N, C-alpha and C positions, 0 to 999 in steps of 0.2 A: 495636478490639482483636480479634485473631484468636480465633475460637471453637475450643474444644478439639476436636480431631479433624476440623475442617472441612477441613484440608489435610494428609492423611496423608503422612509422610516415611519414607524408608528408613533404618532405624536403623543399618544397616551403613555408611551414608555420612554420616549426620548425627548430631551430638550436641547435645542441648539445653543451652544455656548456663545454669548454675545461677543461679537468682534473676532471670532475665530472660525476654523473649519472643522471643529470637533463637536460631537454630540455627547451629552451627559445622560447616563442611564438613571432614570428616576426610581426604578425598582431597586437597583443595588444601593442607591443612596439612602433609602429608608433603612437599610441594614448597615449603615456607617461604612460604606465601601464606595469610594469615588472611582468611577470608571468613565473616561473620556476617550472616544474613539472616532475615526472618520465614519462617514455614512456607509461606506462599502464594508465596514467591519461591524455594523450594527446587527445584521441578521446572524452572522456567525457567533456573536456574543450571546444573542438570545437563545442559541442552541446549546450553550454551555451548561454544565451541571450547576455551577455557581449561580447563574442568572435564574435558572428554573427553581432552584431551592429558595432563593430570595423572593421570587414571585409567590411561591406557596406560603412562605412565612408572612408575607404581606396580606395574602387573601385569607389565610386561616391562622391567625395568630394564636388562637386557643390550642392548636395542635403543637405549637412549639414553645408555649410558655412554660417557665420553670418556677412555680410558686411553691417553695418549701418542699419540693420533692414529692408532692401528692399526685398520684395518677389522675389524669383528666379523663372522664368517661366520654365515649363517643356520643354526640347528640342524638336524640330520638329521631329527628328528621333525617338523619343519615342512616341510622341503624334499621329503621322500619323497611325502607325499600330493599335493603340487602336481604333481610330475612324473607320477605315476600318473594323475591327473585330466586332465592335458594330453594324455597318450598316448591315453586313451580318447576324448577329444574329437577328436583327429586322425583316429583310425580311423573314427569315426562320420561325420565330415565327408566322408571318401573314399567310404564305402559309401552314404551318404544325403546327397547334396549339397544337396537342396532342403528338408531338415528342420532344425529348430533343434538345436544340440548339447545333450547331456544336462546336467542341473544338477550343480553342484559337490557334492561329498560333504558330508554333514552335519558331519563332523568338521573341515572347513576353512571352514565358513561364517563363522566369527568373524574370518577373516583379512581385513584391510583394507589398501589401498595405503599408508596412513600408517604401517603397521607397519614398512615398510622403512627402514632407517637409511642415508639417502643424504646425502653431504656437499653443502651448498648452494654454489652458484656465488658468485663475487665480487659479481655484480649482486644476487643474492638476499641476501647478507650486508649490502650497503649499504642495500637496501630495509628489511630487518629492523631495522637500526640507526636508520634514519630514523623508522620507526614507533615505536621505543622512545623516541627523543628527543621525538617529537611527543606521545607519551603522557605523558612526564615534564613537558613544557611545560604541558599541560592540567592535570596534577596540581598544578603550581605555581600556576597561575592560579586554579584552583578549590579547591586544597587538599583533595583527595578523602580523603586518609588521615587528616586531622585529625578527622573525624567519629567515628573509632573511640575516640578518647580522651575525647571530650566527650559521648558519648551520642547523637550523630547517627546516622542510618541510613546505613551505607555502601552503595555501589552494588554491591559484590560482584564485578563483572567488567566488562570493556570491552564492553558490549553496545550495540546501537543505541538503547537507551532512554536513554543518556546525553544524547542530544540534547534530551530533554524537560527536562533539568535547567537548561538555559540560560534559558528563559523564567521558570522559578521563581526563579532567582537574580536575574534582571533585575527581576522584580516586587518581590522582597525588597529589592533595592538601592534601588529607588525609594521603597519604604515606609520604609526606614531614614533617608533623607535628604530627606524632605519638610520644607520650611522651617518650616511652622507646625504640624507634628505630629512632635515629636522623640521618638525611642524611646531609652531607656537600654538598656544591655546586658542588664540583668536582665529588663526588659520584653520585649526581643526574644527572649531565651531562653524566657520563658513563652509567647510567641506561637508559637515554633517547636515547643514541646512540645504546644501545642494542635493544631497541624497534624498532628503524628505521632499524637496520640490519635484524630484523625478519619481515620486511615489514608490521609493524603496521602503519596504515594510520593516518594522521593528528596528528603527535606527536608534541606537542609544544616544544619550546626551553626553556632553563633555564631562560632566561631573560623574556620570555613570562609568565612563571609561577610566577616569582617574581613580575612582574607588576600586574598580575591578583590577587595575594594574597594581595598586597599592596592596590589595589583598593577595594577589598572586605572588608579589614580592615577599610578603610576610610568610607565605607557605613554602615557596620553592625558589625564590630569587636570591640574589646576593645582597647582603646587608651593607649599608654605608654607615660606618661607625665614626662618630665624632672624636677627635683627639685634640688635646691641648698641646701646642708646640712649645718647645723650650724658650722661644723668643716672645711668648705671650700671645700668639695668634691661634686661631682655631682652624682646623681643616678636617676633611672627611676622607676616610680610606675605605675602599671596598674590601670586604673580607677575603683575604688571600686564600684561606683554607676552602671557602666555598667556591671560589673561582677554580681552584685546582680540582675539586670534587666534580664540578660540572665538566671540566675538560676531560677527566678520566671516565666520566659516565657517558661519553659519546662514542658511537661506533668508530669514527675516524681516529680515536685514541690508539687504535691498533697500529697506526702508521708511525707512532713514536717508538724509537729504539733507544732504550736506556742502557748505556754500557755499564757493566758491573763496577768498573773502577771509579765511576762517578756517583753512582746512586745506590749501590747495593749495600745495605747494612746487615742483611741476613740472606741466606741461601738454603735451599733444600738440597741435600745430597742423599739421594735415595728418598726415604721417608723421614729423615732426621733433619732437624732445624738448627743450623749453626749461625751464631751472631758474631759480629766483630767485637773485639775487646772482651772476650770471654775465654777462659781456658778450655782447651779441647784436647782429646786424646788422639794421637796419630798411631800409625802402624809402628811396630817394633818398640812399643811401650814408650813412645816419645810424647812429650807435652809441649804445647805451643799455644800462642795467642794470635789468632788471625786479626790483622788490622786493616786489610784491604783485599777485596776480591777483584779479579780481573780475568779476561779471557785471552788465551793465546792459542792460535790455530784452532779456534772453536772449542777449546777445552778450558774448563774452569780451573783457575789456580788461586792461591792466596799468598800474600806477603805476611810473614809472621814474625812475632817477637819470640825470642828464646826465653824459657822459664828455668830458673835456678833456685835451689833451696838454700836459704840463708838463715842463720840463727837470730832469734829475736827474744825479747824479754818474756814473751808468751810461748816460747818454744819455736821449733822450726816452722818456717813459712816460705811462701813463694815470692820471688822477685822477678819482674819482667825486665829483660835486657833489650833496649831499643835498637841497637846496632851491633853487628850488621844485620839487616833484614835478609831473610832467606825465603825462597819460594817453595811452596808445597802444593802438589797436585790435589785436586779434590778427591781423587780416589784413595788418598792416604788418610783421610779423616774418618775416624771410627766412631767416636762418642762425643756428642755435644755436652755442654756444661751440666745441665740438669741430670742427664743420664749418668755422666761421669761422677757427679757428686753422690748420687744414690749408690752406684756400684762401689765407690770407695768406702762408703759407710757400711755396705753389706759385706765386702770382701777386702778388708784392709791388708790382709796378708798377701793377696795377689798383687798389691802395689808396693810391696816391700815397706809397708808402714810409712809411706811418704805422707806429707801434709795433705789435708783435704784440699780439693780444688778451690773451695771458697776461702781459704786462708791466703789471700793475696795481700802482701805487706807493702811493697814499694815498687818503684820503677827506677831503673838505673840507665843513664846515658853515658857510655864509655867515651864518646867523642868529647864531651864537655866535662866529664867526671862529676856529674851532678846526679842527685838522687832525690826523689819526691814520693809522697804517700800515694798509694794506689786508690784512685777514686773513680775508675772507669766502670766498675760494676759493684754490685752488692752481693750479699749472700743469696738473694733471689735471682741473681744473674744480671744481665744487661737491663738498663732501665727501659730500653726499647722492647725487650722481650715481655716485660711486665705490661707496658702500655699496649703492645700489639695483641696481647691475649691469644697468642697462637698463630696469628696471621703473619704473613711475610711483610717485612718492613722495608720500604724503599724511600730514598730521597727523591725529590722532584727539582732537578736543576733548572734554572731559568736564566735567560738573558734579560737583565734589567737595564732600562734606558731612561734617561732623564733629559728633558729639553725645556726651554722656555718658549711659550707660545703666546702671541698677542690675542687678547680677548675681544677685539673688535675688528671691523672691516678694514680700517686704515692700517692695521698691522704695526702700529707705533706705540700704543699705550695699553694699559691694563694687562700686563704680562702675567702669565700663569706658568708655574713650574709643574710639569706633569711627569708622572712615572708610568711607563708602559713596560710590558714584558712579553716574551714568547717562551714556550718550553724549549729547553736546550737539546732535547732528544729528537727534535724533528729533522727530517731531511731538508736539504737546501731548498727544494722546490716548495715544500710545505711551510717552511719558516718565513718565506717571502709573501705568504698569502695573508690578507687582512683578516681572514677567518681566525687565524691563530695569534693575532695580536690582542692583548688584553690590557685594559686600563686599570691601574691600581689606585692612584690618587692624583689630585692636582690641587694647588693652592695658589692664591694670588700673591705676587711678590710685594704688593703694597705700594710700589713705586708708580710714577707717572709716565715713565718712559722705559721701554725695554730694548735690550740690545738684540734686535732681530735683523740687523743689516748684514754687512758682508762678513762679520765675524760672529759665528754662532757659538753659543755656550753649550751645545749638546755634548753629553758625556755618556758613553756606553758603560754598561756593567753596574755602576753605582755612583751616587754623588760623592765627590771627594774635593778636598781643598785644592787650590791651584798650586801645584808643586812643580818646580822646575828641576832640571838636572844639574848636578854639580859639575863645574868645568864647562858648562855650555853657555858661556857668556857671549853676548852679541858684540859685533864691532862697535855698535853705537855706545856701549858702556866701557869699552876699553880704549878708545881713541880720544877721550876728553882730556885735553891738556891745556895748560895756561898758554896764553898768547906769548910767544917769544919776544924778548926785548932786544936781542942782538942777532945778527946774521949767523954767527957761529952756533949760538944756542938753537937757532931755527933749524940748521942742518942736523944737529944732533937729535933734536926732537923728531925731525922727519924720519931719520933712520930708525929710531926707537918705535915710531908709530908703524912703520912698515912691518917691522918684526912682530909687533904686537898684533897687527891685523892678520898676519900669516898664521900666528899661533892660535888666534881666536877662531880663524876659519877651520883650522885642523881640529880644534876642540869641538867646533860646531857640527862637523860632519862625522863625528865619532860618538859612540855611546859614552856617557859620563860614568862616574862611579855610582854603582847601584845604591839606592837608599834602602833602608829597611824600616819597618813599622815602629820598632822601639825607639830608634834615633829620632824619628819625626815627632813621635809623641813627647819625648823628652824635650825637644826644642820648643814645641808648642807650650809645654808646661812652664818652660823658662820665661816665656813672654809674660805669663800671668804673674809669676814671681817678681819679675822686674817691674811690672806695672804697679806693684804695691808701693813702689818708691815714687815720690812726687818728682815730676819733671823728667820722666824717662820716655816720653812719647816719641821724641825724635830718635833716641837711641834704639828703641824697639823697631821703629820703621826702617832704620838703617840695617838692623840685624835681619829683618825680613827680606830686604832687598839683597843683601849679601848672601844669605843662605838659600834664597828662593823658596822658602816655606812661608806661606801665608794662608791662614784659615779664615775665610769669610764669616763663618759661624762664630768663631772666637772674636772677631773684630766687633761684633755687636756688644760683647761684654767689656772689651778693652775700651771702646769709645765711652761707655758709661763710666768706667773708672777715671778716664782722662777728663771727662766733663764734670765729674763730681766736685772737684775743687777749682774748676775754672771760674774766675771772677772773685774768688775769695782773697782776702787781704791778710797777710801774715802767715807764717809757717804753722802756728798752732791751729789757726782756723782751717787751713788746708788739710792738716792732719786729721782733724775732727770730721771734716766733710769726707775725706777718703775713708776713714774708718767706718763711718756710717754707711757708705756705699758698699764697702766690702762685706759688712755684716748682712746686707740685704741680698747679696749674691750667693749662689750655691757654695757650700762649704768645700765640697770636693772639686779640685781643679779639673778633673776629668769631665765634670758636667758642663764646663765652659769650653770644651773642645768638641769639634764635630763628632757626632755619634758614630760616624762611619768607622772611627778608630776603635770603637768599643765592640764592634761586631766580631765575634769569634770566628776564626778561620778566614777572615777577609783582610787582605793587604791591599790598600788602595794603590800602591806603587806597582804591584805585579798583576793585579786582577782587573785593571782597567785598560783593555787593549786599545790600540790605535783605531780611531774612527775614520775609516778611509773615505767616506763620502765627503766630509767637510775638509779633510786634509788634502785629498787629491783633486776630486772633481770641483768642489766648491772652494778649493785652495789654489793649487798650482795652476790648473787649467784656467780657472777664472782670472787669476792674477795675470797670467801670460796673455790671454785673449784681450782683456781690457787694456793692458799696456800696449799691445800691438795696435789696437784701434785708436786709442787716445793719444799715444805718444809717437810710435814709429810711423803710423800712417796719418798723422795729424797734418791737415792742410794738403793732403795728397789724394784728392777725390778720384782721379783716374785709377789709382791703385786700389782704392776701396771698391770702385765699380768692378774692376777686374776680379777682385777677391769674391765679391758677391756673385758674379757670373760663374766663376769656377765652382763655387759651392752649389749653385743651382743646377749646374750641368753634370755634376759628378754622379756616377751610377753607384748608389748605396744599397741596391737590392740585396747584395750578398751579405750585408751587415744586418739585415732584418729591419731596416729603417725605411720610412717614407721619404720622398724627395725633400731635400733640404731647402728651406726658405732662405736663400743667400742674403737677400736684402734685409730681412729681419735680423739675422745673426750679426750683420755688420752694423746696421743702423741703430739697433737697440742692444748693443753689447752690454750695457750697464744694467739691463733688466732681464737677463737670461736666467734660466733655472737649471736644475741638475740634469734633466734629460737633454737639454741643448748642449751642455758641456760634455756629456757622454758622447754625443755625436761628433763634436768638435775634436775631442781627443783622438778619435779614430781616423779622421780625414785630414787633420791639420798638415801632416807632412806632404800631402799630395796637392795642397792648394796654396801653400805659403812660399814655395820656392820662388826666388827672385823678387820677393816682396819685402823681406826682412833682412837683417844683417846675418852674415854666416854664423856668428856665435848664437844668435837667437834661433836660427833654423836648426842648428845642431842640438840645442837644448830641447826644442820641440820634438825632434826625432827620438832623443833619448827618453823623453817622457812618454811618448807613444809606444816605445818598447817596454817600458816599465809597467804601464797600466794593465795590459793583459796578464802579466805575471801576478800582479796583486789580486786581480779578480779571478784567479784560477778556481774553478768549482771543486776540483779534485786533484790531489797530489799523490802521484804514484811513488816516486822516490824522494823522500823528504830531504835527504842529505844533498843530493844533486840540486834540488829545487832551491834550497836555502843558499847554496853557494852562488847560483845564478842570480838569485834575487839580491843578495848583498852586492854582487858585482854591478848590477844594473842601477841600484840605488847610489852606489859610489860614482858611477859614470854620470848619472843625472846631476848630482850635487856638484861634481867637478865642472861640468859644462855650464851649470847655472852660475858658479863662481867666475868662470871665464867670461861669461856674458857681462855680469855685474855683480859684485859682492853685496850690493845694496839689498838683494833679495834676502840675505841672511838676517836682515833686521826683522824679518817675520819669523816667529818661533815655529811655524808649521814646517819650515824647511828642515828643522832638526828632528821632528817627530818620526819620519820614515826610518831612521837608523834603528829604531826599536822594533820595527815591524817584524823582522826575522824571529826575534825572541818570542814575540806574541804569537806568531804562527806556529812556532814549535811548541808552545804551551797550549794553545786553544784550537789549532787546526787552521784550515784555509780562512783567509781574511774575509771572504764573502759570507762566512757563517756569522760574524759579528758585524756585518754591514748594517746600516741603519736606514736604508731607503724605505722599508715598510713602516718604520716608526715615523719618519718625516712626513709620510703621506697622511698620518693621523693628525697633523697640525690643523688641517682644514676642518676635520671632524670636531676637534676640541674647541676650535674657534666658533663653530656653529653652535655648539652646546652653550658656550659662554654668552653668545649674542642673544640666545633665546632664554637666558636667565634674567631674573629681575635685578641682578647684581647686588642683592642684599646678602646672599650666601652663595656665591658662584661655585665654591668648592663642593658644597652639598648638591647643588643642582646638576653640576657636571658628573659627579660621582653616581648619583641616582640615575641619570639618563643612561650612562654606560652600563650600569647594573641591570636596568630593565632591558636594554638592547641585548645584553649577554643572555638573559633568561629567554627572550624570544628566539634568539639564534639557537639556544640549546634545545628548545622544544621542536623547532622546525627542522633541525638536523637529525632528529631521531634520538635525542638524548634520553636517558632513563631518569625517571623521577620516582620518588618513594610514595607508596600508597598512603592515604590518610588513615590515621588511627583514631579511636575514640578520644584519646588524649589530645589530639590536634585541634579539636573544636570543643570549646566550653560554652554551654548555653546558659545564659542568665535569664530566668523566667521574667516575662513582661509584668509590669506593675499594674496595668489596666488594659482594657480592650482596645484602646486607641493606639497602643504601641505594639511593636513586634518584639519577639524575643531577641535579646542581645547575644551575639555570638563573638567569642574571643578566639582568634586564630593563632595557632602555635605551630612552628615548624616541627615535622615529625622527627622523632629521635632516630638516629641511624640504626638500621637493621642489616645484619650480614646475610639474611635470608633472601635468596634471589626471588622468591615468590612475592616478596613485599615490594618489588620494583616493577615498574611498567613504563610505557611510553604514552604519549598523547594519542588520541584517536586517529582514524584514518583520514579525516578531513583536513586538519591543519597541515600535515606534510604535503598535501596536494597543492598548497600554495607555493611550494618551493619550485618555481620555474622562472625562466627569464621573464621580466628583467629583475625580479626580486632577488635572485641568487647573486647578481653582481652588487646590488645595494647592500646585502647582508654579508658579503664577503664569504659566502658559502662555497663549497667545492663545486667545480664545474662538472656537469654530467659528462660521462664518457661519450664521445661522438658515436652516433649510430652508424655512420659510414666513414671509414678511415681512409678510403681512397676517393679521389675526385676524378670522375670520368672525363675523358676528352670529348667535348661536345661535338667536335667535328667528325667523330667516328660514329657512323650510324648503326653498325652491327659488328659483332665479334668477327675477328679475322683469323685465318690459320697462322701458325707459327712462322712460316716463311715469309709472311707479309710484314714482319717486324724487323726493326734495325738490328735487334739482338741476334737474329738468325744469321747475319753475315759474320758474326764474331764467335758464336757458340752454337753447337748443335742442340737439338731438342733434348731436354732432360728425359731419361728413360722412364721416370715415374709418371710422365704424362703420356696419354695415348696419342697416336699419330694424328687422329681426327680432332684433337683438342683445339679449341679456339680461345682467343684472348682479347682483352680490352686494354687499350692504352689509357693512362691516367696522367693528368697534369700535375697532380700532387698526391701526397699521402701523409700519414702521421707516423713518425718513427717511434721506436720503443720508449724513448725517454719522454714522449709527449710533444716533441717539437714538430712543427709543420714543415714539410720538405716539398719543394716544387722542382719541376724539370728546370735545368740550368743552374740549380743551386750547387754549392760546394759542401761536401760532407767529409768527415773523418771516418775512414773505414778501417776496420781491424778484423782479424780472424781469417778472412779469405786471402789476405796477403801475407800470411805467416805471423810471426810474433810482432813485427813492427807495424805501426799504424801509418797510413799515408792519406794525403788529401786527394779527393777524387771529385770529378764533375758528374752530376746526375744527367744522364743522357736519355734514359727511357724508364718508365715505371709501368710494370706489366702485372695484370691480374687475370687469372683464368676465368673464362666464361662459366657461369653457374657455380662459382666457388662458394663454399659454405663459410669461408673466412672473410672477415672484413679487411684484412691486411693484404698488401700486394704479395704476389708469389716470388718475384725477384725484381732487382733493379739493375739496369745496365749502367756501369760506371767507367769513366775514363780517368785514369790516375794522372796526377800532375806532380812535377818535380821542381826543385829549386833551380833557377837559372844560375849558371856558373859565374856570371858577371852581374853586378848590381845595375840598377836602372839609372837613368839620367839624374834622378833625384837622390842617388846613392842609397836606395832602398831595395831590399831583396824582393824578387817577384818570382811567380811560378810560370812554368811553361808546360804544355801538354806532353805526356809520355806515351810511349807505344803500347803500354800495358793496359788492357781492358779487363774489367772484372764483372762477372755476373754474380751478384751478391744478394743475400737475404737482407731484409730491412732491419733485422735485429743487430747487425754488425755495423750499422751506419749511425753516426752521430752528427747532428747539425752543428755547423760552425757558427757560434754566436757573434 
């Protein structure tokens, strides 16, 4: 706060605002311009052009008056001294040509050139108007005038210090939209008040920041579009196309690798552009239709349909034959469709008068003996060729995830269904980063209680109805029998029950008959047809239970049908009520079925992979751990204490974990989270021996062997891996059944049998793991809490959209330059208002010169801790080796332990000196320390082995940040298992002096 009298002000110019710390400029107020600043800013304001101009207008109003456009003559009192002074100067110049002229008279020293009233030229008027419009545009973007109403400190004038306001606004914008640190409007207001108290200059107001963010969203951000749901609710969706464009306009987009078989609709072969589902000419005068591009041994190939000439009513035409598909190398493609069409028109004889490439008639499938009209392209070619306008067209595959999240701190009510996605072309490391997780939309479920307890409803890939597997009935549904009346009947029922249980278990641990999309849609449609008959509610419910097909979306309409005639008396009255309700519902039955079944190319049965987080860690591991604590160790406090002690004393440094809190894991077994169960799954076989039954212990060991197989980041030999995975899944389920078949009452124990099929279809299960999405629950909950709950879907969507824009700017993303069409200026109606500016997003331009990035100041904000809050990429470490602090100076080679195993490399001079390191960063980005275990390959031949890190060496004065070599001792599997019947390693006699590139940290 300003000290009293520290900055004296001219009381003839300034008036202190009552009850405040600001001074009002009386000079500028006469010209209808309100300026209120602190005392320390009074003198700088008096030196501005605006203030001096207003002072001249107040002192000499006749010079600035505009009365009918008549020129105002200079008063005689002013002109006479000028004439006399000019005459004296002329006489002096004639008499004394080498001396300077005398000074002007004191009584005219006040006269300045700007006192002359000269009409501006047309060019000067246009420049002045442009400056005024530019100032109004900036006022709209930054809302400078809003600070006067809300207590913010106004700038007072258009000075060069306004440039300093942009970095402050940028920093506050980033602070307001941190994903994991949400500010409410009141908290932001308090924070801005604190900045003003600390005498931070040009602090914007809350309203100014909100206006700035809204305008930036209109120009460069992601739009949140309102949609009307089929169930009558409203929700907001962030524009998917704009999110993708932002993602691809960032420098990190180069880390995405899009395989042609998933994304490529068109390819360039040489300088020729080929599209799928377009006729093309191959070598040897062959015709084909490419339907899929893929790479094999880094060479581009295409799977093609065969083309045959068939007779039609309009003459000969082409027919595409879908099977068998045959593979064609990219080098065999000669002419794309447009070039082929033109050449066939120009030289028909060269093609033996075959039909034109544009005369595609039909498609024939020999497998099903069906034929249909050709609709894949038109005479102009593929629709994507027309839309692309010559550009290469690619698809953008994504992993889509849906989950329900509680919208308040209690995590019990106000649930929101949210959709998130990550690009499918990212590497495993990049896909797990919050930076690459994008929010699509969220909506309130409208209920008062959400299922956020032990059973999560999260679903990867897409929302789909709850569909079970045929033949996968549980024992609880197959052992329900009537109470026997006789002992003979009881024995017979007992035998049948045992056989039924055995068959049910066998069905449970095997994949059932695969469903298909057409059968499921037909079954769902039959429910609607049956519901048109009065009194079929129970029948439909039984059919849903028996078939395992139940659509929660469809239930909304079925319940309306059932309730329409509820309470009606008589058959006719019920029929009238039913007919009235059916007339109000959609005519097409498909509109009353989940829209996921109408998405082309998506089959909810095969395209929704197993979600391993909730099935394994939050399923099997959680079930077993809670059962052990609450049932097997119930009333056995000494064993619980022993278990807690074992957990706390176990060395888990090799697992990359911190010391386990044994007491917490045992005492609060019902409140553990995913990371706790991840640690338990790895250490359970070593701490549970002698504490549980043998059957339980064998099941734990089987589960611990299965989990590392499921979380494999890379699969070298898919066939061998799938056989091993299927074997371990069978072993786990058999041991679980030997423990107790009651586990099979939980459907999650059946889901793993489908995992091998999903891995074969989508790749390693870790690619469609959902840990990174689950971490977003806290972010979504925070956005919901800071909403006014009137439109939470809108508030959450806008908050994520603004956060995405800030993240895009700070990460160096490209934005398109503004064009004249982006800003429309509506002239002001009177002097008391400013020009109204309407902002419009720039139209897309393929010209690289029309794209730019933000200035150099905003990216300077990207430093810790802001990087972790925004989920941005971590900067590469400036030092990849951690020096041993006990070593004071570099030592010769013979002072190292490696010298006793290997001689000095000839590439090093004899006088070379080295540093020992306690740790380093491996090629994969993992941190490695001395005494860690790594997987080493290359130095040991084709086979990889586990080795112990004994020494990490770096040459003195090395120009590289990486170690020069690592001393490793290999380990081998002990021939006999340990006392806990678990395999373990023992040191081998082989030592290796390896480069850090061939080492991989054991996770």
